[in-house]
C-alpha positions, 0 to 999 in steps of 0.5 A: 454103734454096733455092727447090727445097727449099721447093717440095718441103716445100710439096708434101710438106705439101699431100699430107698436109694436104689429105687430113687436113682432108678426112677429118676435116671430112667425118667430123664433118659426117657426125655432125652430118648424121645427128643432124639427120636423126634428130631433134637439130638441135643441130649444124645450129644451131651451123653444124657440118653443113657441109663448111667445114673452119674449122667443124671444125678443132681446132688440135692434133688436126687439124694439130699431132698428125698433123704430130707423128706424121709427124715421129716416123714413127708406125705410122699417122697419125690426128687429130681435129676439134672434136667435133660436139655431139649431144643424145642425148635429142633423138634420135627413138630415143636408143639406136638413133640414138646408134649410127647417129650414131656410125657415120656418121663412119667410114662417111663415111671409107670413102666418101671412101676409095672416092671416092679409089680411083675418082679414081685411075683418072683420074690419068693424064689430069692434066697431067704436072706435076700427076699425081704430086701428085694420085696422092700426095694420092689415095693418102694420102686412101685410106689415111688415111680407112681408118685413121680409120674403123678407129681410130674403130671401136675399142670404147672411148668417146669413139671412135665404136665405143665409143658404138656399144658403149654403145648396144647393151649392157644398161644396167648394162654400158653405164653402166660402159663410158660412164664411160671417156669422159674417159680412153678416148682416153688408154687407146687411145694408151697401148695403141697407142703407149706399150705397144709402146714399153715392150715394145721396151725389154725386147726384146719386139715388140708390134705392137698397131697392126698387129693392131688397125689395119693388119690390118682396114685392109688387109682393107677396102682389099682389098675397096674396091680390088676393087670399084673395079677396082684 
């Protein structure tokens, strides 16, 4: 393998690794920060209210899973970090604050996507050798953060949208939805990936990811691009 090929591989890896780590790190830190502000210091005391990615990285969810999705050319890229510990009973208003803590993660991703869109305006100011690399990083950061925001807002625990749903449902229904916590992520992956794959074997096109993920992502992207002057 020649040096040019190695350089291309390194460049290709960094334009994804950097956005993935930034997106997931900020997402988890935002959960911990919100919990701390709302009465639960658990994450702060465990050193999880930090932008140091080493405090949040999960080897499989942050690195291996996104890499596998890239390799198999999945319809979208996502990953996860070590969940931030939150003691909901210590929150000032557990029902309300559980929703706010959950919302902080996706909100941080929308914010990071907006920052990426704003920074895209200065790409032309970068040296020629760095401008393309920077543009790719910002583009990946923009789309990846929007995908993570929308994906995490799906109303199934343990995703943030599921926790928000639990916080607003009546107790009887909330308990039933909360019981999906352990299996919820597997259900989401099955619906987004396995179900369309099985349907395709039968000659049926089932674009679940397009409906649940890409449609709202493109709508959100359009709003942010308008706000940031693109």
